[in-house]
C-alpha positions, -999 to +999 in steps of 0.1 A: -466+202+887-467+237+901-474+267+876-439+281+884-423+249+872-444+248+841-435+285+835-398+279+836-399+246+815-420+266+789-394+294+790-364+270+785-382+250+757-393+283+740-356+293+740-344+262+724-371+264+697-363+301+690-325+295+689-330+267+664-356+286+643-336+318+640-303+302+633-292+312+597-280+283+576-254+306+560-238+336+574-255+368+559-235+392+539-214+416+560-212+392+591-174+394+589-171+432+581-159+454+610-185+479+621-170+509+639-203+519+656-207+488+677-186+478+709-155+458+702-137+430+722-101+429+728-073+406+714-042+400+737-010+381+732-001+358+761+030+339+769+027+307+790+053+282+804+048+248+787+064+221+808+053+196+779+076+214+753+099+229+777+097+265+766+075+296+767+047+295+741+024+321+726-014+323+722-040+349+714-069+356+738-101+373+728-122+389+755-159+401+745-171+436+745-191+430+775-161+418+796-158+425+832-132+412+856-157+407+882-176+381+860-166+346+851-168+333+817-168+300+797-140+294+772-137+283+737-103+268+725-101+276+688-075+256+668-058+264+636-046+242+605-015+225+596-001+257+578-009+281+606-001+292+640-018+312+669-024+340+643-039+321+615-075+324+627-069+361+635-054+369+603-076+350+578-108+341+599-113+375+617-130+357+646-128+391+665-150+408+639-175+378+636-179+375+672-182+414+678-211+415+652-228+385+669-225+402+703-241+434+689-270+413+678-273+397+712-267+363+698-239+350+719-233+339+754-203+360+766-173+339+765-134+341+763-118+327+731-082+312+732-063+309+699-032+287+707-004+273+684-013+237+680+022+228+669+037+219+703+073+219+697+102+245+705+103+258+669+066+259+665+064+284+635+046+272+603+081+273+582+099+248+561+082+214+554+051+218+574+045+181+567+078+169+584+072+141+608+083+160+639+058+189+629+030+166+623+038+147+657+038+180+673+002+185+666-005+153+687+018+164+714-004+195+717-030+175+737-007+175+767+003+211+764-033+221+761-046+201+791-015+204+813-001+239+805-024+263+785-058+255+802-044+259+838-026+291+827-058+306+813-078+295+843-053+313+866-049+344+845-085+350+834-118+350+852-131+318+836-154+290+847-135+258+853-159+229+848-163+210+816-199+225+809-181+259+803-153+246+783-155+241+744-130+232+718-132+238+680-108+239+650-104+237+613-086+210+592-057+197+614-072+217+642-105+200+634-088+167+638-073+177+670-105+188+682-123+155+677-092+135+690-088+157+721-125+165+727-139+130+724-108+117+742-114+140+771-152+143+776-146+149+813-127+182+803-150+194+774-186+195+768-188+213+735-168+200+707-167+213+669-147+197+641-145+220+609-134+201+578-113+177+600-080+163+584-066+128+581-051+132+616-086+124+629-086+090+646-105+062+631-140+062+648-137+031+667-104+046+682-119+081+685-148+067+705-143+031+716-173+036+741-197+056+719-223+060+747-198+083+764-205+110+739-240+113+751-225+134+779-217+162+755-238+193+752-229+197+716-210+177+689-206+195+658-191+181+626-191+202+594-174+202+559-178+218+526-195+198+499-165+203+475-138+193+502-116+163+494-114+156+531-151+150+535-147+112+540-131+119+573-159+139+587-185+116+571-171+084+586-172+099+621-208+111+616-218+077+602-203+060+632-222+083+657-254+077+636-250+040+639-244+042+676-275+067+681-251+094+694-267+129+692-246+153+670-249+178+642-234+170+607-235+201+586-225+198+549-222+233+535-213+248+502-177+253+496-143+237+497-113+235+522-109+273+529-118+301+552-151+311+536-164+277+550-146+280+583-158+316+589-193+304+584-188+274+608-176+298+635-206+320+629-230+291+634-211+272+660-205+300+683-242+310+685-248+274+699-223+274+727-231+276+764-269+276+762-297+251+761-299+237+726-316+208+708-292+193+685-318+173+666-337+203+659-308+224+647-296+194+626-330+192+609-330+229+603-295+228+587-306+200+565-339+216+553-340+233+520 
């Protein structure tokens, strides 16, 4: 083996080691506080034509502080919960602040983040009975809207990389269930998948992954939940199934319940792992350590 190859391998492996060892298990104080002295990304509202729903739909798009139209970027699709819409993360999870702060520390691979409305129906507002059958069904319908309408729109309007290795999906609660359903059901479309406190809409493991070995193609499979969250069984049964089938993944049990304190921490950790070489086992062991 040539010295140059050895050097490159050493560099890559050291990067994996450093990323695992420097990842905080819990976001530090002030991680979600806006700092005026650092560069800031931009949040835009976009309207896209949804053939799936038969109407124009809205989404928010975050472009990073380092954004330049001449460059191409990977994309994270970040999904909300059953009581929210495309603004839920923005209002309650402040992803733009969390990510700006991480960029200022040099901890993120530059990426575009899309915050869609995961309730794919003509009246997609979170009003009235949010548990109504048609509204719950609309969260499943969003899979077609995402794949056939939103992703093509983003890839036409923004300078993004269009291969699966540069496409991630993550979400909280109902959006966490969507993430596991859509991400594991479309491994040819997504290489990075993160379910935060996934809700009962998550398919049973055998239906989620009838061919478990397929999940080995993922760059990252992240499952997390608060230790006081009543929805823990849905995350645990998925992780147990993956473990039984020897599928690499991270199962992070963190302090907290079913709320944005947990989900903001998830975004803080998950975003740092995206679109870079990582060792899931190394990171999993780190997160489990005392």
